[in-house]
N, CA, C, O and the ligand as a Tripos MOL2 file, in Angstrom:
@<TRIPOS>MOLECULE
protein
  297   295    75     0     0
PROTEIN
NO_CHARGES

@<TRIPOS>ATOM
      1 N         112.1260  155.8380  199.6180 N.3       1 MET1
      2 CA        112.7070  155.7270  198.2490 C.3       1 MET1
      3 C         112.2210  154.4890  197.6000 C.2       1 MET1
      4 O         112.5290  153.3890  198.0580 O.2       1 MET1
      5 N         111.5000  154.6180  196.5880 N.am      2 PRO2
      6 CA        111.0380  153.2340  195.9160 C.3       2 PRO2
      7 C         112.1880  152.6160  195.1730 C.2       2 PRO2
      8 O         112.9630  153.2040  194.4180 O.2       2 PRO2
      9 N         112.1850  151.3300  195.5020 N.am      3 ARG3
     10 CA        113.2200  150.5840  194.8950 C.3       3 ARG3
     11 C         112.6870  149.5510  193.7730 C.2       3 ARG3
     12 O         111.7500  148.8050  194.0580 O.2       3 ARG3
     13 N         113.2090  149.5150  192.6640 N.am      4 GLY4
     14 CA        112.6300  148.4720  191.6730 C.3       4 GLY4
     15 C         111.6480  149.1280  190.7700 C.2       4 GLY4
     16 O         111.3550  148.6640  189.6680 O.2       4 GLY4
     17 N         111.1540  150.2020  191.2570 N.am      5 ASP5
     18 CA        110.1170  150.8330  190.5390 C.3       5 ASP5
     19 C         110.6660  151.6070  189.2260 C.2       5 ASP5
     20 O         110.1000  151.6470  188.1330 O.2       5 ASP5
     21 N         111.9150  152.2220  189.5860 N.am      6 GLY6
     22 CA        112.6280  152.8000  188.4680 C.3       6 GLY6
     23 C         112.0440  154.2050  187.8990 C.2       6 GLY6
     24 O         112.3530  154.7060  186.8170 O.2       6 GLY6
     25 N         111.1310  154.7390  188.8540 N.am      7 THR7
     26 CA        110.4930  155.7830  188.2190 C.3       7 THR7
     27 C         111.4260  157.1270  188.1540 C.2       7 THR7
     28 O         111.3360  157.9620  187.2540 O.2       7 THR7
     29 N         112.2710  157.1930  189.1770 N.am      8 GLY8
     30 CA        113.2590  158.3230  189.1570 C.3       8 GLY8
     31 C         114.1500  158.3840  188.0600 C.2       8 GLY8
     32 O         114.1020  159.3100  187.2500 O.2       8 GLY8
     33 N         115.0280  157.3750  187.9800 N.am      9 PRO9
     34 CA        116.2390  157.4770  186.9420 C.3       9 PRO9
     35 C         115.3760  157.2240  185.5220 C.2       9 PRO9
     36 O         115.8050  157.8010  184.5230 O.2       9 PRO9
     37 N         114.3400  156.5000  185.4080 N.am     10 LYS10
     38 CA        113.8250  156.3760  184.1920 C.3      10 LYS10
     39 C         113.2650  157.6640  183.4500 C.2      10 LYS10
     40 O         113.1980  157.8250  182.2310 O.2      10 LYS10
     41 N         112.8920  158.5100  184.4080 N.am     11 GLY11
     42 CA        112.2550  159.7570  183.8940 C.3      11 GLY11
     43 C         112.9810  160.6020  182.7760 C.2      11 GLY11
     44 O         112.4850  161.3610  181.9430 O.2      11 GLY11
     45 N         114.3510  160.2410  183.0040 N.am     12 GLN12
     46 CA        115.2420  161.0560  181.9690 C.3      12 GLN12
     47 C         115.1030  160.4870  180.4480 C.2      12 GLN12
     48 O         115.2300  161.1390  179.4110 O.2      12 GLN12
     49 N         114.8240  159.1760  180.5800 N.am     13 GLY13
     50 CA        114.7580  158.5950  179.0960 C.3      13 GLY13
     51 C         113.6540  159.2590  178.1670 C.2      13 GLY13
     52 O         113.9060  159.8370  177.1100 O.2      13 GLY13
     53 N         112.4120  159.0900  178.7110 N.am     14 PRO14
     54 CA        111.2190  159.5490  177.9460 C.3      14 PRO14
     55 C         111.4950  161.0120  177.6470 C.2      14 PRO14
     56 O         111.2700  161.4490  176.5190 O.2      14 PRO14
     57 N         111.9770  161.7910  178.6190 N.am     15 GLU15
     58 CA        112.0560  163.2660  178.4140 C.3      15 GLU15
     59 C         112.9770  163.6550  177.2540 C.2      15 GLU15
     60 O         112.7180  164.5400  176.4390 O.2      15 GLU15
     61 N         113.9540  162.9840  177.2670 N.am     16 THR16
     62 CA        114.8750  163.1720  176.0700 C.3      16 THR16
     63 C         114.2620  162.8120  174.7170 C.2      16 THR16
     64 O         114.4280  163.4790  173.6960 O.2      16 THR16
     65 N         113.6270  161.8330  174.7950 N.am     17 GLY17
     66 CA        112.8630  161.3090  173.4600 C.3      17 GLY17
     67 C         111.8690  162.3510  173.1390 C.2      17 GLY17
     68 O         111.6680  162.6380  171.9590 O.2      17 GLY17
     69 N         111.2790  162.8970  174.0220 N.am     18 ARG18
     70 CA        110.0420  163.6780  173.6720 C.3      18 ARG18
     71 C         110.6780  165.0290  173.0740 C.2      18 ARG18
     72 O         110.0980  165.5700  172.1330 O.2      18 ARG18
     73 N         111.7900  165.5540  173.5690 N.am     19 GLY19
     74 CA        112.3510  166.6410  173.0150 C.3      19 GLY19
     75 C         112.7420  166.5840  171.5670 C.2      19 GLY19
     76 O         112.6450  167.5730  170.8400 O.2      19 GLY19
     77 N         113.2300  165.3000  171.1090 N.am     20 MET20
     78 CA        113.6060  165.1830  169.7900 C.3      20 MET20
     79 C         112.2290  165.0890  168.9310 C.2      20 MET20
     80 O         112.1090  165.4920  167.7740 O.2      20 MET20
     81 N         111.3750  164.5780  169.5920 N.am     21 GLU21
     82 CA        110.1330  164.4090  168.7280 C.3      21 GLU21
     83 C         109.4260  165.7200  168.4800 C.2      21 GLU21
     84 O         108.7460  165.8420  167.4610 O.2      21 GLU21
     85 N         109.5440  166.7170  169.3540 N.am     22 ASP22
     86 CA        109.1160  167.9160  169.0870 C.3      22 ASP22
     87 C         109.8060  168.6310  168.0220 C.2      22 ASP22
     88 O         109.2000  169.2870  167.1750 O.2      22 ASP22
     89 N         111.1850  168.4940  168.0670 N.am     23 ILE23
     90 CA        111.8220  169.1330  166.9050 C.3      23 ILE23
     91 C         111.3390  168.5540  165.5440 C.2      23 ILE23
     92 O         111.0090  169.2390  164.5760 O.2      23 ILE23
     93 N         111.3430  167.1730  165.6070 N.am     24 GLY24
     94 CA        110.8980  166.5780  164.3830 C.3      24 GLY24
     95 C         109.6000  167.1160  163.7280 C.2      24 GLY24
     96 O         109.4500  167.2330  162.5120 O.2      24 GLY24
     97 N         108.6990  167.4250  164.6510 N.am     25 GLN25
     98 CA        107.2450  167.7880  164.3390 C.3      25 GLN25
     99 C         107.3700  169.0340  163.7130 C.2      25 GLN25
    100 O         106.7900  169.2470  162.6490 O.2      25 GLN25
    101 N         108.2210  170.0690  164.3840 N.am     26 LYS26
    102 CA        108.2880  171.3760  163.8360 C.3      26 LYS26
    103 C         108.9280  171.5100  162.5480 C.2      26 LYS26
    104 O         108.6180  172.4530  161.8190 O.2      26 LYS26
    105 N         109.7250  170.7250  162.2240 N.am     27 ARG27
    106 CA        110.4900  170.8560  161.0260 C.3      27 ARG27
    107 C         109.6310  170.4540  159.7960 C.2      27 ARG27
    108 O         110.1030  170.4600  158.6590 O.2      27 ARG27
    109 N         108.3750  170.1110  160.0670 N.am     28 GLY28
    110 CA        107.4580  169.9070  158.9670 C.3      28 GLY28
    111 C         107.2540  168.3800  158.7670 C.2      28 GLY28
    112 O         108.1250  167.6260  158.3340 O.2      28 GLY28
    113 N         106.1310  168.0550  159.0960 N.am     29 GLY29
    114 CA        105.7450  166.5530  158.6750 C.3      29 GLY29
    115 C         105.3900  166.3730  157.1360 C.2      29 GLY29
    116 O         105.5060  165.3090  156.5280 O.2      29 GLY29
    117 N         104.9540  167.5350  156.6140 N.am     30 ARG30
    118 CA        104.3900  167.3100  155.2560 C.3      30 ARG30
    119 C         105.7020  167.5530  154.2250 C.2      30 ARG30
    120 O         106.7600  168.0780  154.5740 O.2      30 ARG30
    121 N         105.4360  167.1220  153.0680 N.am     31 GLY31
    122 CA        106.4300  167.1540  152.0750 C.3      31 GLY31
    123 C         106.7940  168.4850  151.5920 C.2      31 GLY31
    124 O         107.7480  168.6880  150.8410 O.2      31 GLY31
    125 N         105.9670  169.4310  152.0680 N.am     32 GLY32
    126 CA        106.4130  170.9490  151.6770 C.3      32 GLY32
    127 C         105.5800  171.0070  150.3070 C.2      32 GLY32
    128 O         105.0090  170.0320  149.8190 O.2      32 GLY32
    129 N         105.5960  172.2670  149.7750 N.am     33 GLY33
    130 CA        104.8330  172.5420  148.5740 C.3      33 GLY33
    131 C         104.2300  174.0460  148.4980 C.2      33 GLY33
    132 O         103.9500  174.6450  147.4600 O.2      33 GLY33
    133 N         104.1040  174.4770  149.6900 N.am     34 PHE34
    134 CA        103.6070  175.9380  149.7330 C.3      34 PHE34
    135 C         104.7110  176.8060  149.6280 C.2      34 PHE34
    136 O         105.6000  176.8210  150.4790 O.2      34 PHE34
    137 N         104.7040  177.5990  148.5360 N.am     35 GLY35
    138 CA        105.9080  178.3220  148.3170 C.3      35 GLY35
    139 C         105.8220  179.6690  148.9810 C.2      35 GLY35
    140 O         105.6370  180.7120  148.3530 O.2      35 GLY35
    141 N         105.9620  179.5920  150.2590 N.am     36 ALA36
    142 CA        106.0130  180.9090  151.0330 C.3      36 ALA36
    143 C         107.1530  181.1120  151.5560 C.2      36 ALA36
    144 O         107.1700  181.8560  152.5370 O.2      36 ALA36
    145 N         108.3120  180.5860  151.1260 N.am     37 GLY37
    146 CA        109.6840  180.6650  151.6810 C.3      37 GLY37
    147 C         110.5490  181.4130  150.4210 C.2      37 GLY37
    148 O         110.0260  182.0380  149.4980 O.2      37 GLY37
    149 N         111.8810  181.2110  150.6010 N.am     38 PRO38
    150 CA        112.7570  181.8680  149.5640 C.3      38 PRO38
    151 C         112.6250  180.9300  148.3390 C.2      38 PRO38
    152 O         112.9410  181.3730  147.2350 O.2      38 PRO38
    153 N         112.2110  179.7610  148.4580 N.am     39 SER39
    154 CA        111.9180  179.0030  147.0450 C.3      39 SER39
    155 C         110.4810  178.8190  147.0220 C.2      39 SER39
    156 O         109.6860  178.9310  147.9550 O.2      39 SER39
    157 N         110.2490  178.4880  145.6810 N.am     40 GLY40
    158 CA        108.7900  178.2980  145.1870 C.3      40 GLY40
    159 C         108.6270  178.4250  143.9900 C.2      40 GLY40
    160 O         109.6160  178.3820  143.2580 O.2      40 GLY40
    161 N         107.3550  178.6130  143.4590 N.am     41 ASP41
    162 CA        107.0470  178.7980  141.9760 C.3      41 ASP41
    163 C         106.6260  180.2370  141.6640 C.2      41 ASP41
    164 O         106.1340  181.0170  142.4790 O.2      41 ASP41
    165 N         106.8830  180.4780  140.3950 N.am     42 CYS42
    166 CA        106.4330  181.6900  139.7830 C.3      42 CYS42
    167 C         104.9920  181.3960  139.2030 C.2      42 CYS42
    168 O         104.7540  180.3100  138.6740 O.2      42 CYS42
    169 N         104.1400  182.2780  139.3020 N.am     43 LEU43
    170 CA        102.7930  182.1590  138.8170 C.3      43 LEU43
    171 C         102.3570  183.1040  137.8420 C.2      43 LEU43
    172 O         102.4450  184.3120  138.0630 O.2      43 LEU43
    173 N         101.7810  182.5320  136.5230 N.am     44 CYS44
    174 CA        101.3260  183.3870  135.6670 C.3      44 CYS44
    175 C          99.9260  183.8290  135.9010 C.2      44 CYS44
    176 O          99.0100  183.0070  135.9020 O.2      44 CYS44
    177 N          99.7030  185.2470  136.1220 N.am     45 PRO45
    178 CA         98.5220  185.6800  136.3940 C.3      45 PRO45
    179 C          97.3940  185.5690  135.1060 C.2      45 PRO45
    180 O          96.2040  185.8640  135.2160 O.2      45 PRO45
    181 N          97.9490  185.1550  134.0640 N.am     46 ASN46
    182 CA         97.0680  185.3200  132.9140 C.3      46 ASN46
    183 C          96.5960  183.7630  132.5340 C.2      46 ASN46
    184 O          95.4490  183.5450  132.1430 O.2      46 ASN46
    185 N          97.4140  182.8830  132.6580 N.am     47 CYS47
    186 CA         97.0100  181.2890  132.3130 C.3      47 CYS47
    187 C          97.3790  180.3810  133.4080 C.2      47 CYS47
    188 O          97.1620  179.1730  133.3220 O.2      47 CYS47
    189 N          97.9640  180.9550  134.4980 N.am     48 ALA48
    190 CA         98.0490  180.1070  135.6820 C.3      48 ALA48
    191 C          99.2030  179.0180  135.5320 C.2      48 ALA48
    192 O          99.2980  177.9930  136.2080 O.2      48 ALA48
    193 N         100.0530  179.4310  134.5270 N.am     49 GLU49
    194 CA        101.1580  178.4590  134.3710 C.3      49 GLU49
    195 C         102.1330  178.7240  135.6320 C.2      49 GLU49
    196 O         102.2180  179.8050  136.2150 O.2      49 GLU49
    197 N         102.8310  177.5910  135.9440 N.am     50 ARG50
    198 CA        103.7500  177.6980  136.9720 C.3      50 ARG50
    199 C         105.2270  177.3010  136.4940 C.2      50 ARG50
    200 O         105.4360  176.3130  135.7910 O.2      50 ARG50
    201 N         106.0750  178.0310  136.8740 N.am     51 VAL51
    202 CA        107.3860  177.6850  136.7480 C.3      51 VAL51
    203 C         108.2950  177.6410  137.9610 C.2      51 VAL51
    204 O         107.9870  178.4090  138.8720 O.2      51 VAL51
    205 N         109.3250  176.8990  138.1220 N.am     52 PRO52
    206 CA        110.0340  177.0550  139.3500 C.3      52 PRO52
    207 C         110.8220  178.3270  139.3770 C.2      52 PRO52
    208 O         111.4290  178.7700  138.4020 O.2      52 PRO52
    209 N         110.7690  178.9240  140.6450 N.am     53 HIS53
    210 CA        111.4570  180.1870  140.8270 C.3      53 HIS53
    211 C         112.9070  179.9970  140.7560 C.2      53 HIS53
    212 O         113.4260  179.0710  141.3790 O.2      53 HIS53
    213 N         113.6640  180.8750  139.9780 N.am     54 GLN54
    214 CA        115.0460  180.7540  139.8700 C.3      54 GLN54
    215 C         115.6310  181.9040  140.7210 C.2      54 GLN54
    216 O         115.1730  183.0470  140.7540 O.2      54 GLN54
    217 N         116.9090  181.3640  141.5340 N.am     55 LEU55
    218 CA        117.3850  182.3460  142.5110 C.3      55 LEU55
    219 C         118.0480  183.3880  141.5790 C.2      55 LEU55
    220 O         118.5070  183.1110  140.4700 O.2      55 LEU55
    221 N         118.0490  184.6210  142.1470 N.am     56 GLY56
    222 CA        118.5450  185.6880  141.2470 C.3      56 GLY56
    223 C         117.6090  186.2740  140.2180 C.2      56 GLY56
    224 O         117.8850  187.3330  139.6550 O.2      56 GLY56
    225 N         116.6320  185.6750  139.9940 N.am     57 THR57
    226 CA        115.6530  186.1330  139.0210 C.3      57 THR57
    227 C         114.2240  186.3410  139.5190 C.2      57 THR57
    228 O         113.4130  185.4300  139.6830 O.2      57 THR57
    229 N         113.9990  187.6670  139.7460 N.am     58 PRO58
    230 CA        112.5710  187.6040  140.3600 C.3      58 PRO58
    231 C         111.4910  187.4240  139.3120 C.2      58 PRO58
    232 O         111.5600  187.8180  138.1480 O.2      58 PRO58
    233 N         110.4400  186.7510  139.9040 N.am     59 CYS59
    234 CA        109.3820  186.2710  139.2630 C.3      59 CYS59
    235 C         108.8140  187.4150  138.2140 C.2      59 CYS59
    236 O         108.4590  187.0840  137.0830 O.2      59 CYS59
    237 N         108.7580  188.6460  138.6220 N.am     60 TYR60
    238 CA        108.1530  189.7080  137.7120 C.3      60 TYR60
    239 C         109.0910  189.9780  136.5590 C.2      60 TYR60
    240 O         108.7630  190.7920  135.6960 O.2      60 TYR60
    241 N         110.2760  189.3160  136.5030 N.am     61 LYS61
    242 CA        111.0950  189.6150  135.4770 C.3      61 LYS61
    243 C         110.9340  188.3110  134.5160 C.2      61 LYS61
    244 O         111.3640  188.4210  133.3680 O.2      61 LYS61
    245 N         110.3950  187.2010  134.8790 N.am     62 VAL62
    246 CA        110.3260  186.0500  134.0560 C.3      62 VAL62
    247 C         108.9080  185.9870  133.3730 C.2      62 VAL62
    248 O         107.8040  186.1570  133.8900 O.2      62 VAL62
    249 N         109.2120  185.7230  132.1860 N.am     63 LYS63
    250 CA        107.8490  185.7210  131.1720 C.3      63 LYS63
    251 C         107.4100  184.2680  131.1780 C.2      63 LYS63
    252 O         108.2300  183.3530  131.2540 O.2      63 LYS63
    253 N         106.0830  184.0710  131.0960 N.am     64 CYS64
    254 CA        105.2210  182.9310  131.0420 C.3      64 CYS64
    255 C         105.8310  182.1670  129.8040 C.2      64 CYS64
    256 O         105.9100  182.7650  128.7310 O.2      64 CYS64
    257 N         106.2450  180.9220  129.9150 N.am     65 PRO65
    258 CA        106.7000  180.1310  128.7610 C.3      65 PRO65
    259 C         105.3790  179.9630  127.8760 C.2      65 PRO65
    260 O         105.5550  179.7190  126.6820 O.2      65 PRO65
    261 N         104.1710  180.0630  128.3190 N.am     66 LYS66
    262 CA        103.0240  179.8240  127.4030 C.3      66 LYS66
    263 C         102.4970  180.9630  126.7260 C.2      66 LYS66
    264 O         102.3250  180.9490  125.5070 O.2      66 LYS66
    265 N         102.1940  182.0820  127.5370 N.am     67 CYS67
    266 CA        101.5410  183.1920  127.0300 C.3      67 CYS67
    267 C         102.5270  184.5800  126.8990 C.2      67 CYS67
    268 O         102.2310  185.5740  126.2360 O.2      67 CYS67
    269 N         103.6340  184.4160  127.6100 N.am     68 GLY68
    270 CA        104.5220  185.6570  127.6700 C.3      68 GLY68
    271 C         104.2370  186.6560  128.6090 C.2      68 GLY68
    272 O         104.8680  187.7130  128.5840 O.2      68 GLY68
    273 N         103.2340  186.4150  129.5500 N.am     69 THR69
    274 CA        102.8410  187.3320  130.5230 C.3      69 THR69
    275 C         103.9640  187.2660  131.7090 C.2      69 THR69
    276 O         104.4450  186.2080  132.1140 O.2      69 THR69
    277 N         104.2910  188.5100  132.1810 N.am     70 LEU70
    278 CA        105.2600  188.4750  133.2030 C.3      70 LEU70
    279 C         104.5830  187.8360  134.4910 C.2      70 LEU70
    280 O         103.4640  188.0970  134.9310 O.2      70 LEU70
    281 N         105.5640  186.8910  135.0210 N.am     71 MET71
    282 CA        105.0090  185.9960  136.1480 C.3      71 MET71
    283 C         104.9370  186.9160  137.3120 C.2      71 MET71
    284 O         105.4890  188.0160  137.2870 O.2      71 MET71
    285 N         104.2320  186.4610  138.3770 N.am     72 ILE72
    286 CA        104.2710  186.9750  139.6570 C.3      72 ILE72
    287 C         104.7260  185.9810  140.7620 C.2      72 ILE72
    288 O         104.7200  184.7810  140.4880 O.2      72 ILE72
    289 N         105.0930  186.3680  141.9050 N.am     73 ARG73
    290 CA        105.4000  185.4890  142.9250 C.3      73 ARG73
    291 C         104.2670  184.8330  143.5870 C.2      73 ARG73
    292 O         103.3770  185.5240  144.0820 O.2      73 ARG73
    293 N         104.2300  183.5540  143.6360 N.am     74 GLU74
    294 CA        102.9940  182.8990  144.2160 C.3      74 GLU74
    295 C         102.8520  183.2290  145.5440 C.2      74 GLU74
    296 O         101.9020  182.7900  146.1910 O.2      74 GLU74
    297 ZN        100.7890  182.4890  131.0340 Zn       75 ZN75
@<TRIPOS>BOND
     1     1     2 1
     2     2     3 1
     3     3     4 2
     4     3     5 am
     5     5     6 1
     6     6     7 1
     7     7     8 2
     8     7     9 am
     9     9    10 1
    10    10    11 1
    11    11    12 2
    12    11    13 am
    13    13    14 1
    14    14    15 1
    15    15    16 2
    16    15    17 am
    17    17    18 1
    18    18    19 1
    19    19    20 2
    20    19    21 am
    21    21    22 1
    22    22    23 1
    23    23    24 2
    24    23    25 am
    25    25    26 1
    26    26    27 1
    27    27    28 2
    28    27    29 am
    29    29    30 1
    30    30    31 1
    31    31    32 2
    32    31    33 am
    33    33    34 1
    34    34    35 1
    35    35    36 2
    36    35    37 am
    37    37    38 1
    38    38    39 1
    39    39    40 2
    40    39    41 am
    41    41    42 1
    42    42    43 1
    43    43    44 2
    44    43    45 am
    45    45    46 1
    46    46    47 1
    47    47    48 2
    48    47    49 am
    49    49    50 1
    50    50    51 1
    51    51    52 2
    52    51    53 am
    53    53    54 1
    54    54    55 1
    55    55    56 2
    56    55    57 am
    57    57    58 1
    58    58    59 1
    59    59    60 2
    60    59    61 am
    61    61    62 1
    62    62    63 1
    63    63    64 2
    64    63    65 am
    65    65    66 1
    66    66    67 1
    67    67    68 2
    68    67    69 am
    69    69    70 1
    70    70    71 1
    71    71    72 2
    72    71    73 am
    73    73    74 1
    74    74    75 1
    75    75    76 2
    76    75    77 am
    77    77    78 1
    78    78    79 1
    79    79    80 2
    80    79    81 am
    81    81    82 1
    82    82    83 1
    83    83    84 2
    84    83    85 am
    85    85    86 1
    86    86    87 1
    87    87    88 2
    88    87    89 am
    89    89    90 1
    90    90    91 1
    91    91    92 2
    92    91    93 am
    93    93    94 1
    94    94    95 1
    95    95    96 2
    96    95    97 am
    97    97    98 1
    98    98    99 1
    99    99   100 2
   100    99   101 am
   101   101   102 1
   102   102   103 1
   103   103   104 2
   104   103   105 am
   105   105   106 1
   106   106   107 1
   107   107   108 2
   108   107   109 am
   109   109   110 1
   110   110   111 1
   111   111   112 2
   112   111   113 am
   113   113   114 1
   114   114   115 1
   115   115   116 2
   116   115   117 am
   117   117   118 1
   118   118   119 1
   119   119   120 2
   120   119   121 am
   121   121   122 1
   122   122   123 1
   123   123   124 2
   124   123   125 am
   125   125   126 1
   126   126   127 1
   127   127   128 2
   128   127   129 am
   129   129   130 1
   130   130   131 1
   131   131   132 2
   132   131   133 am
   133   133   134 1
   134   134   135 1
   135   135   136 2
   136   135   137 am
   137   137   138 1
   138   138   139 1
   139   139   140 2
   140   139   141 am
   141   141   142 1
   142   142   143 1
   143   143   144 2
   144   143   145 am
   145   145   146 1
   146   146   147 1
   147   147   148 2
   148   147   149 am
   149   149   150 1
   150   150   151 1
   151   151   152 2
   152   151   153 am
   153   153   154 1
   154   154   155 1
   155   155   156 2
   156   155   157 am
   157   157   158 1
   158   158   159 1
   159   159   160 2
   160   159   161 am
   161   161   162 1
   162   162   163 1
   163   163   164 2
   164   163   165 am
   165   165   166 1
   166   166   167 1
   167   167   168 2
   168   167   169 am
   169   169   170 1
   170   170   171 1
   171   171   172 2
   172   171   173 am
   173   173   174 1
   174   174   175 1
   175   175   176 2
   176   175   177 am
   177   177   178 1
   178   178   179 1
   179   179   180 2
   180   179   181 am
   181   181   182 1
   182   182   183 1
   183   183   184 2
   184   183   185 am
   185   185   186 1
   186   186   187 1
   187   187   188 2
   188   187   189 am
   189   189   190 1
   190   190   191 1
   191   191   192 2
   192   191   193 am
   193   193   194 1
   194   194   195 1
   195   195   196 2
   196   195   197 am
   197   197   198 1
   198   198   199 1
   199   199   200 2
   200   199   201 am
   201   201   202 1
   202   202   203 1
   203   203   204 2
   204   203   205 am
   205   205   206 1
   206   206   207 1
   207   207   208 2
   208   207   209 am
   209   209   210 1
   210   210   211 1
   211   211   212 2
   212   211   213 am
   213   213   214 1
   214   214   215 1
   215   215   216 2
   216   215   217 am
   217   217   218 1
   218   218   219 1
   219   219   220 2
   220   219   221 am
   221   221   222 1
   222   222   223 1
   223   223   224 2
   224   223   225 am
   225   225   226 1
   226   226   227 1
   227   227   228 2
   228   227   229 am
   229   229   230 1
   230   230   231 1
   231   231   232 2
   232   231   233 am
   233   233   234 1
   234   234   235 1
   235   235   236 2
   236   235   237 am
   237   237   238 1
   238   238   239 1
   239   239   240 2
   240   239   241 am
   241   241   242 1
   242   242   243 1
   243   243   244 2
   244   243   245 am
   245   245   246 1
   246   246   247 1
   247   247   248 2
   248   247   249 am
   249   249   250 1
   250   250   251 1
   251   251   252 2
   252   251   253 am
   253   253   254 1
   254   254   255 1
   255   255   256 2
   256   255   257 am
   257   257   258 1
   258   258   259 1
   259   259   260 2
   260   259   261 am
   261   261   262 1
   262   262   263 1
   263   263   264 2
   264   263   265 am
   265   265   266 1
   266   266   267 1
   267   267   268 2
   268   267   269 am
   269   269   270 1
   270   270   271 1
   271   271   272 2
   272   271   273 am
   273   273   274 1
   274   274   275 1
   275   275   276 2
   276   275   277 am
   277   277   278 1
   278   278   279 1
   279   279   280 2
   280   279   281 am
   281   281   282 1
   282   282   283 1
   283   283   284 2
   284   283   285 am
   285   285   286 1
   286   286   287 1
   287   287   288 2
   288   287   289 am
   289   289   290 1
   290   290   291 1
   291   291   292 2
   292   291   293 am
   293   293   294 1
   294   294   295 1
   295   295   296 2
@<TRIPOS>SUBSTRUCTURE
     1 MET1         2 RESIDUE 1 A MET
     2 PRO2         6 RESIDUE 1 A PRO
     3 ARG3        10 RESIDUE 1 A ARG
     4 GLY4        14 RESIDUE 1 A GLY
     5 ASP5        18 RESIDUE 1 A ASP
     6 GLY6        22 RESIDUE 1 A GLY
     7 THR7        26 RESIDUE 1 A THR
     8 GLY8        30 RESIDUE 1 A GLY
     9 PRO9        34 RESIDUE 1 A PRO
    10 LYS10       38 RESIDUE 1 A LYS
    11 GLY11       42 RESIDUE 1 A GLY
    12 GLN12       46 RESIDUE 1 A GLN
    13 GLY13       50 RESIDUE 1 A GLY
    14 PRO14       54 RESIDUE 1 A PRO
    15 GLU15       58 RESIDUE 1 A GLU
    16 THR16       62 RESIDUE 1 A THR
    17 GLY17       66 RESIDUE 1 A GLY
    18 ARG18       70 RESIDUE 1 A ARG
    19 GLY19       74 RESIDUE 1 A GLY
    20 MET20       78 RESIDUE 1 A MET
    21 GLU21       82 RESIDUE 1 A GLU
    22 ASP22       86 RESIDUE 1 A ASP
    23 ILE23       90 RESIDUE 1 A ILE
    24 GLY24       94 RESIDUE 1 A GLY
    25 GLN25       98 RESIDUE 1 A GLN
    26 LYS26      102 RESIDUE 1 A LYS
    27 ARG27      106 RESIDUE 1 A ARG
    28 GLY28      110 RESIDUE 1 A GLY
    29 GLY29      114 RESIDUE 1 A GLY
    30 ARG30      118 RESIDUE 1 A ARG
    31 GLY31      122 RESIDUE 1 A GLY
    32 GLY32      126 RESIDUE 1 A GLY
    33 GLY33      130 RESIDUE 1 A GLY
    34 PHE34      134 RESIDUE 1 A PHE
    35 GLY35      138 RESIDUE 1 A GLY
    36 ALA36      142 RESIDUE 1 A ALA
    37 GLY37      146 RESIDUE 1 A GLY
    38 PRO38      150 RESIDUE 1 A PRO
    39 SER39      154 RESIDUE 1 A SER
    40 GLY40      158 RESIDUE 1 A GLY
    41 ASP41      162 RESIDUE 1 A ASP
    42 CYS42      166 RESIDUE 1 A CYS
    43 LEU43      170 RESIDUE 1 A LEU
    44 CYS44      174 RESIDUE 1 A CYS
    45 PRO45      178 RESIDUE 1 A PRO
    46 ASN46      182 RESIDUE 1 A ASN
    47 CYS47      186 RESIDUE 1 A CYS
    48 ALA48      190 RESIDUE 1 A ALA
    49 GLU49      194 RESIDUE 1 A GLU
    50 ARG50      198 RESIDUE 1 A ARG
    51 VAL51      202 RESIDUE 1 A VAL
    52 PRO52      206 RESIDUE 1 A PRO
    53 HIS53      210 RESIDUE 1 A HIS
    54 GLN54      214 RESIDUE 1 A GLN
    55 LEU55      218 RESIDUE 1 A LEU
    56 GLY56      222 RESIDUE 1 A GLY
    57 THR57      226 RESIDUE 1 A THR
    58 PRO58      230 RESIDUE 1 A PRO
    59 CYS59      234 RESIDUE 1 A CYS
    60 TYR60      238 RESIDUE 1 A TYR
    61 LYS61      242 RESIDUE 1 A LYS
    62 VAL62      246 RESIDUE 1 A VAL
    63 LYS63      250 RESIDUE 1 A LYS
    64 CYS64      254 RESIDUE 1 A CYS
    65 PRO65      258 RESIDUE 1 A PRO
    66 LYS66      262 RESIDUE 1 A LYS
    67 CYS67      266 RESIDUE 1 A CYS
    68 GLY68      270 RESIDUE 1 A GLY
    69 THR69      274 RESIDUE 1 A THR
    70 LEU70      278 RESIDUE 1 A LEU
    71 MET71      282 RESIDUE 1 A MET
    72 ILE72      286 RESIDUE 1 A ILE
    73 ARG73      290 RESIDUE 1 A ARG
    74 GLU74      294 RESIDUE 1 A GLU
    75 ZN75       297 GROUP 0 **** ****
């Protein structure tokens, strides 16, 4: 049994830290911006205007504020 080395008991420390690090990375290091989820922007296929997608209102029911074309989900 190695004494003073601390390899055995110390192994628990780094292991725990690693697990938390993994979760942190998977939750996304970037600030987000790709609207591939439940939230995002609606895009005008005519003039490329973007408006924030509103909950309960599908993009194809929203008219572009600029040109009046029905928006699409980005
Ligand atoms: Zn438009």
